[in-house]
TORTOR-872812 format. One line per field, with one value per residue (C-alpha): x, z, y. Coordinates in Angstrom, 3 decimals, always signed. Example, Ala and Ser with C-alpha at 12.3 -4.5 7.8 and 13.67 -1.06 7.14 Angstrom:
REM TORTOR-872812
x = [+12.300 | +13.670];
z = [+7.800 | +7.140];
y = [-4.500 | -1.060];
This chain:
REM TORTOR-872812
x = [-162.489 | -159.937 | -160.996 | -158.073 | -159.104 | -155.621 | -156.499 | -159.736 | -160.147 | -163.003 | -164.755 | -167.020 | -169.948 | -171.931 | -172.750 | -171.428 | -174.266 | -174.239 | -176.606 | -175.012 | -175.243 | -177.414 | -181.021 | -183.945 | -184.898 | -183.067 | -185.973 | -184.903 | -187.152 | -185.018 | -181.738 | -180.311 | -179.871 | -176.954 | -176.875 | -174.939 | -176.866 | -173.863 | -170.223 | -167.383 | -168.519 | -171.951 | -171.197 | -168.701 | -169.452 | -169.881 | -173.246 | -174.748 | -178.305 | -179.221 | -182.604 | -183.228 | -185.625 | -185.008 | -184.610 | -181.571 | -178.262 | -177.475 | -180.547 | -182.646 | -186.345 | -188.832 | -192.202 | -194.059 | -192.529 | -194.959 | -197.406 | -199.758 | -199.727 | -195.991 | -193.597 | -191.261 | -187.686 | -188.191 | -189.243 | -186.150 | -183.945 | -180.358 | -179.193 | -180.858 | -178.615 | -175.391 | -174.690 | -172.710 | -173.420 | -172.560 | -171.640 | -172.583 | -171.318 | -174.191 | -172.459 | -173.361 | -177.080 | -178.259 | -181.601 | -183.138 | -182.307 | -184.671 | -185.196 | -183.019 | -180.128 | -180.483 | -180.830 | -177.199 | -175.978 | -175.148 | -177.918 | -179.046 | -181.811 | -181.098 | -178.427 | -178.111 | -177.075 | -175.609 | -176.057 | -173.255 | -174.380 | -173.522 | -174.950 | -171.599 | -169.739 | -172.032 | -173.823 | -177.310 | -178.389 | -180.878 | -182.159 | -182.232 | -180.576 | -180.470 | -183.136 | -184.742 | -187.911 | -190.935 | -189.926 | -186.517 | -188.156 | -190.531 | -187.583 | -185.786 | -188.876 | -188.959 | -185.350 | -186.258 | -183.246 | -182.616 | -182.010 | -180.993 | -178.945 | -178.309 | -176.178 | -179.174 | -181.378 | -184.353 | -184.626 | -187.356 | -187.809 | -191.128 | -193.332 | -196.731 | -197.755 | -194.380 | -194.487 | -190.742 | -190.819 | -194.081 | -193.068 | -189.841 | -191.517 | -194.251 | -191.490 | -189.767 | -186.719 | -184.626 | -184.090 | -180.864 | -180.496 | -177.918 | -174.782 | -171.415 | -169.903 | -167.472 | -164.378 | -165.942 | -165.131 | -167.510 | -167.323 | -168.432 | -168.137 | -169.461 | -172.022 | -172.870 | -175.938 | -177.615 | -179.844 | -180.193 | -182.789 | -185.911 | -188.979 | -192.013 | -189.988 | -190.280 | -186.623 | -183.361 | -179.850 | -177.159 | -173.360 | -172.894 | -169.561 | -168.153 | -165.458 | -163.381];
z = [-172.515 | -169.763 | -166.216 | -163.811 | -160.392 | -158.872 | -156.774 | -155.453 | -152.346 | -152.467 | -149.222 | -149.201 | -146.846 | -147.588 | -145.266 | -146.256 | -146.993 | -145.004 | -142.928 | -139.703 | -140.564 | -138.477 | -139.678 | -138.695 | -135.078 | -135.368 | -137.189 | -138.582 | -141.632 | -142.712 | -142.726 | -146.241 | -147.434 | -149.764 | -151.450 | -154.255 | -157.402 | -159.169 | -158.378 | -160.167 | -158.799 | -160.404 | -163.509 | -165.439 | -163.669 | -160.157 | -159.518 | -156.293 | -155.312 | -152.946 | -151.240 | -149.114 | -148.168 | -150.249 | -147.037 | -145.963 | -145.318 | -147.310 | -149.358 | -150.823 | -150.061 | -152.520 | -151.544 | -152.376 | -149.198 | -147.045 | -149.426 | -151.526 | -154.408 | -154.138 | -157.014 | -157.394 | -158.562 | -162.292 | -161.668 | -159.632 | -161.130 | -160.670 | -160.296 | -156.886 | -155.596 | -157.505 | -156.102 | -153.769 | -150.098 | -146.601 | -143.741 | -140.259 | -136.965 | -134.521 | -132.320 | -129.267 | -129.758 | -127.140 | -128.450 | -131.438 | -133.831 | -133.324 | -135.064 | -132.386 | -133.263 | -136.958 | -136.471 | -135.369 | -138.647 | -141.854 | -143.969 | -147.081 | -149.642 | -152.100 | -149.862 | -149.561 | -145.961 | -144.255 | -140.492 | -138.571 | -135.137 | -132.340 | -134.595 | -136.396 | -133.190 | -130.887 | -131.182 | -131.274 | -134.905 | -134.022 | -130.852 | -129.699 | -132.689 | -133.186 | -135.606 | -136.917 | -135.063 | -136.684 | -135.633 | -137.223 | -140.405 | -140.537 | -140.159 | -143.096 | -145.282 | -144.537 | -145.685 | -148.961 | -148.942 | -151.667 | -149.512 | -146.130 | -145.258 | -141.864 | -140.318 | -139.063 | -140.657 | -140.426 | -140.431 | -137.817 | -134.938 | -133.671 | -135.027 | -135.663 | -138.080 | -139.904 | -139.782 | -140.382 | -143.592 | -144.826 | -144.152 | -146.092 | -148.947 | -149.300 | -149.788 | -152.361 | -150.127 | -150.808 | -147.873 | -147.713 | -144.857 | -143.583 | -144.102 | -142.470 | -141.444 | -138.648 | -140.629 | -142.388 | -141.198 | -141.379 | -144.647 | -148.245 | -150.633 | -153.893 | -153.115 | -155.371 | -154.079 | -157.203 | -156.366 | -158.292 | -161.011 | -160.069 | -161.799 | -159.531 | -156.342 | -153.333 | -152.360 | -153.549 | -152.311 | -152.899 | -153.097 | -151.615 | -151.657 | -151.180 | -153.181 | -152.029];
y = [+50.758 | +50.257 | +51.102 | +51.348 | +50.053 | +50.147 | +53.169 | +51.644 | +49.506 | +46.999 | +46.011 | +42.962 | +43.621 | +40.445 | +37.545 | +34.095 | +31.655 | +28.409 | +26.296 | +27.541 | +31.257 | +33.613 | +33.699 | +35.906 | +35.162 | +31.834 | +30.192 | +26.811 | +27.162 | +30.120 | +28.192 | +27.678 | +24.116 | +23.412 | +20.007 | +18.359 | +17.435 | +15.954 | +15.282 | +13.553 | +10.179 | +10.487 | +12.532 | +14.613 | +17.908 | +19.246 | +20.958 | +22.283 | +23.167 | +26.003 | +26.222 | +29.291 | +32.042 | +35.179 | +37.193 | +35.186 | +36.914 | +40.051 | +40.901 | +43.690 | +44.085 | +45.548 | +47.084 | +43.857 | +42.417 | +44.391 | +46.117 | +43.964 | +46.461 | +47.121 | +46.564 | +43.595 | +43.140 | +43.582 | +47.185 | +48.053 | +50.763 | +49.600 | +53.196 | +53.127 | +50.343 | +51.004 | +54.422 | +56.585 | +55.958 | +57.143 | +54.805 | +56.040 | +54.583 | +54.053 | +51.486 | +53.583 | +52.841 | +50.344 | +49.063 | +50.840 | +53.665 | +56.580 | +59.903 | +61.524 | +59.208 | +60.029 | +63.781 | +64.047 | +62.550 | +64.417 | +62.887 | +64.731 | +64.269 | +61.423 | +59.845 | +56.076 | +55.454 | +52.371 | +52.055 | +50.337 | +49.137 | +46.723 | +44.014 | +43.921 | +43.091 | +41.148 | +37.817 | +39.331 | +38.891 | +36.151 | +37.799 | +41.423 | +43.066 | +46.822 | +48.082 | +51.278 | +52.209 | +53.849 | +57.379 | +56.852 | +55.580 | +58.569 | +60.921 | +59.280 | +59.643 | +63.373 | +63.650 | +61.889 | +59.603 | +57.030 | +53.992 | +52.609 | +49.550 | +47.994 | +45.248 | +43.262 | +40.626 | +42.984 | +46.750 | +46.333 | +43.897 | +42.631 | +45.424 | +43.872 | +46.617 | +46.660 | +50.450 | +50.879 | +48.853 | +50.343 | +53.953 | +53.506 | +51.626 | +54.249 | +56.812 | +54.529 | +54.128 | +51.040 | +48.640 | +46.634 | +44.143 | +41.670 | +43.783 | +43.081 | +46.405 | +45.512 | +46.516 | +49.507 | +53.012 | +55.945 | +57.802 | +57.964 | +55.015 | +53.653 | +50.950 | +48.019 | +46.177 | +44.825 | +41.838 | +38.600 | +39.197 | +37.224 | +38.741 | +38.815 | +38.374 | +40.655 | +40.259 | +38.748 | +37.970 | +40.585 | +40.367 | +43.807 | +45.610 | +49.078 | +50.844 | +53.783];
C-alpha cells in the first residue's frame, strides 16, 4: 500500500538528548550519560551506550509513576498517543495554568491537547517553568479528554501531593511532557507520541512529532 505524504508537513517536537540538555529542576542525577562501548579503533562496529532517567526530555508518563496500583507501559493503548490533537497557545500565562485559563479554550471530550507556554521561549525549564495546577487538572478530568502534553519537564511543579498527576491518571488521561512547541502554531494536527516499549516501566522516552 502506497501512502502519499507529499501533502503533509512533519513537525518534530522532541527534545534532543545530551548531557547539557535541560533536566528537571537542574538535578545532576537526571542528566543523560552517553558513552562509547565500541568504535573503529577497538572493534569492527560503532556502538553507543545511553544511561538516563526515563523522565528525561520528551517522555510519556503512565499511572504507575504516581499511583502504586497504576498500569505500566505494556498496558498502554497506542491509539491514545497516535491520534488527532489540538495545540493551544498559552504563552500569556505568567506562572501556572488554571481552570480559568483552560475554560477559554475550545476543548472537547476525547481531545488530546498540547499546551504551548513561555517554556518554549524562555530559559526557565530547570527553574520556574509554567505548569498545570490542580484546579486546571480537575477541569480537564471533567471534560474527559484523552491526553495532555506540555512544553515543560513536568506537568506540575513542586506539588507535594502530586495532585495534578494523580487527578489526570485517575481519569486515564495520558501525560506527555518535555515537548518543544516554539515553532508550532495553534491548530489541529496528527500527533505521534508512541513511547519506547519497556514492559513494567512507568515512563519512556518519545520521539514526538506532529503532522498537518
